[in-house]
N, C-alpha and C positions, 0 to 999 in steps of 0.2 A: 527571617520572616518577611522583612520589607523588600527583599530582593526578588521575590517570585510570587506569582498568584497560584493558589492551590485550587485545582479544578474539583468538581464534585467527585467523590470516590466512585470507582467502578464497581462492578460486581466482585464479590470476594475472590481473590487470587489465592491459590493454595499456599504460597509462601507467606501470606499475611501482610505483604506490603500494601500501603494504602495511599501514598501521596504521589501525585503527578505534578511536578513543578513546571510552570510555564513562564519563562522569562523572555518571551518573544516580543520584539519591537518595543522594548522597555528601556529604561535608563540604566539597567544593570550593566556595569562596566565603567561607569563614570568614576568610580572610586576603586583603587587597587584592592580594597577589602572585599569588593564584590567577587573578584576572581577567586580569592582564597576561600570565601564562603561557599561558592559553587563547587569548588574542588572538594572541600570537606563533605558537603552534602552528598555528592554523587559517589564519592570514594568510600565513605565510612558509614553513612546513615542507611541502615538496612530498611528503614521505613519509607525511603524514597525509591520508587520503582521506575520512574520515568522523568525525562527532562526534555522540554521543548525550547529551542533557541532559533526561531525563525527571524530573519533580519536582525541579528544581534548587533548591539553597539560595541561589543568587545573588539579590541584590536586583534589582528590575526594571530599573534603569538599567544595572547591571553586566551583566545578561543581554542587554539590548539592545545593549550595546557588543560583546559576544562574538558575537551573532547577526549584527550588521552586518559584523564582521570575517569571519565564516564565509561569509556570503552573497556578499560581494564579493571573496573570495579564491579559491584553487584548490580548495577543498573540494568534494567531489562528493556526499556523503551527509550529511543533517542530520535528526536525530530530536528533536522538541520536543513531547513528550507530557506532559500533566499540569500545565499552567500555570494559575495562578489568574487569574480574569477581568481584573482591572486590569493585571496583568503581561502576560497574553495579548494584550490589545488593543494595548498599546504595542509589544511585540516583534513580533507578526504584522504590524503596520503597517510596521515597518522591513523585515521580510522581503518584504512585498508590493512595496515600493519597489525592493528589490534585484532581485526577479524581473522587474519591469517594465523594468529597465535592461539594458544590454548587459554588465554587469560580472559577473553571476552565472554560476558554472560548475556549480551544483547540478543533478545528474541524478536524485537520489532524495530525496524529502521525505516525512517521516513526521510527521503531526500527529494521531496516534491519541489518542482520548479514553481516559482512565483512569477506574476506578470512582469515584474521589473528585472528579475534575475533568474536565469535557468542554468543548469549544469550542462556543460559541453560533453560530448561523448568521450573525449580523451581524459577528462577528469572523472567521469562517472564509471566508466567501464572497469577500471581496476578494482573498485568496490564490488561491482557485480561479479567479477572473476574470483573474488575472495570466497564466493560461495562454493567453489570447487573444493576448498579445504575446510570451510566452516561447517560445523555440524550442530549449531545452536540456533541460528536465525530461522524463524518460521514465517515472518511477514516482512515484505519489502515493498516500499512505495517509491517509484521513480517517475511518477506521472508528471506531465507538464514540462518536460525537459527537451533536450535537443539531440536525442539519440539517432533519430532518423532510421532509415532502413538498415544501413550497415551496422549501426550500433545495436539495433533490436535483434538482428540476425546473430550477433555475437552473444547477446543475452540468452537467446533461445538455445544456442550451442551449450552454454553453461547449464541451462535447465535440463538438458539431456543427461547430464552426469550428476546433478545435485539430487540428493535423496531426502532432504529435510525441509525444504521450503514448502509451506502449505498455502500461502496467500501472496498474490502479486497484483500490484496496481501499476500500470504502465501506459495509460491512456495519455494522449496529447504529446506523443513523440513522433508524429508524422509517419505512422505505420502505413504500410501498403498491403495490398492483397497477398503478395508473396510472404509477407511477415505472418499474416494469419494462417496461411497454408503451412508454413514451417512450424508454427505453434501446434497446429492440428497433428502434423506428423510426429512432432516431439511427444505429444501426449499419447498418441496411438502406439508408438513403438518403444518409447524410452521411459518417460516420466510417469510414475505410478503414485506419486505423493501429492502433487499440486492439486488443491481442492477448489480454490477460488481465484478467479481472474476478473478484475473489474471490467464491466462491459465498456468497450472503447467508443463511447458516443461521440467524442470530439474528432477522433480519427475517421470514423465512418462518415460523419457529417462532412468533413473536409473532402474526402476522396470520392464520395458517392453522390454529391449534390448534382441533381439534374442528370443522373446516369442510372436509369432503372436496371439496365442489364448488369452493371457492376454491383449494384445493391443486391440483386438476386444472387449473384455469386458469393458475395460476402455473407449473405444470410445462410446459404448452404454450408459454408465453412464453419460459421459460428454454431450452427445446430450440431455439427460433429464435435466441436470443441466442448460445448455444454454437456453433451452426452458423456464424453470422456471424463470431464471434471466431476460429474455426478457419480461416475463409477469409482473414481479416486476417493470421493467423499465417503462413499459407503465403506471403503476399506479403512480410511484414516479417521473417520469421525469419532471413534471411541478411544483414540489414543490419548495419552497424557499430554503430548505436544499440542494436539488439537484443542484440548480443553484449556490449555494455557492461552492458545491463540484466541479462543472465544472470550476468555476473561480479559485479555489485554486489549483487543481491538474491536470487538463487536458488541459486547454488552447485551442489552435487552433485545436488540434487533436480531442477533444471532439465535438467541433462545427462541424467539418467535419463528425464525426460519426453521429451526429444528422441529418445532411443533407442526409447522405447516407441511414439512416433508412427511411427517407421520400420517397426516390425514389427506395428503395429496392436494391441498387447496391452493398452494402458492406456486407461481411461476418464477418470480424474481423478488429478491428482498434487498432493500437498501440497508447497508450496514454502516456502523460508525457513530451512532448517536451517543455512545458512552463517553466520548471525549469531544464535546463541542469545540469547534475551532481547530482541532488537531487532526482527527480522522475525517476527511471529507467523505460524505456518503458515496459509496460506489455500489453498483448493481452486481450482485453475485447470483448468476443463474444456477439454480441447484437441481431442479428436477424436470421441469417442463420445457422441452425444446420448442414447443409451439409459441412460446412467448418471444422468441427471437425475431420473428417477422414483424410484429408491431413495434418493437424497439428499433429495428433497422429502419422501418418506414418512418418512424417519428424523427429519427436523426436526419434522414434525407429530406423530409418535408420541412423541418425546422431550419436546416442549413447551419446548425451550430450545436453546441453541447446542449444536452437535454437540461431543461430547468425544472421539470416536474414529471414524475411518472404516474402520479396518482390518477390522472384522467385516462390513461391508456386502457384499452380493453382487448382481450383476445377474441378470436372469431367465435368462440363458444360462449362469450358473454361474461366470463369470469374476470374479475378485476385483476390487473397486474399490480402487485403491491409496490408502493413507493416509500420514500423516506417519511417518517412521522413528521418531519419538519418541512415537507414539501420540496425537498431538494433532491438532486440526483446527478 
């Protein structure tokens, strides 16, 4: 109990698991007993469905042991942000092996880069390529890393063949217009399951600053992407896998999004409030392509990642919904 903080319980998950353990940036690892405790928790305790270990104090061999226990046990959510490169290479290799096997029950994986440490493409891509064989993972967050255009293109190639991933966050990886165009082509021609992609406010801000022509091209591409995502959502929204995704990652915001889709009142919804500090709110455009224009314009005008969406308005005067906490 002293080794981890228990976050507020999310909406009911069908399996009945109720605890998300967050041992991020804590003193967990100072004692050898901590490692054994974490291993037992994630391997044997059916009441623990998730574990967050951002910037852990564990030594790399100890962290590897915990991750192997987590990836091969009943755990459904794993957050591993902010690992130093030598540690990241070892730990993510073990994670890749688990994802490629039939032992992993992970449905949501967060490998978000932090300001101090980001994952390099050669470390992160093997995990992404595991989606070619993995049939369990439904949510992947690789935002804020160092994939760049080459790495993102390889990720999109994986998405062409993956049939189970429903939600993806990849903003902050130095994406280019060709990356967005490839994503559009992937969704139009190959992928019929991906329903949510976080709006790439950081990447658009970086590449479109003071370039109105490029911003207009990006806007057109994202209108097409949003349309395809909405079509996929109509097909997958009633599946058991999607219901699990909602329960694990989106909480009340997703329920609000579903209601908004029914009455046609929402353009974009910020998801992630169920787990404060774990799931950073991301904008999931669901139904109205007309909201893309003000989002792109705000990114270009601000010249950085969006800090709030609550003040944006579409041309028809309807408010573009933002995070309840004023983040985005």
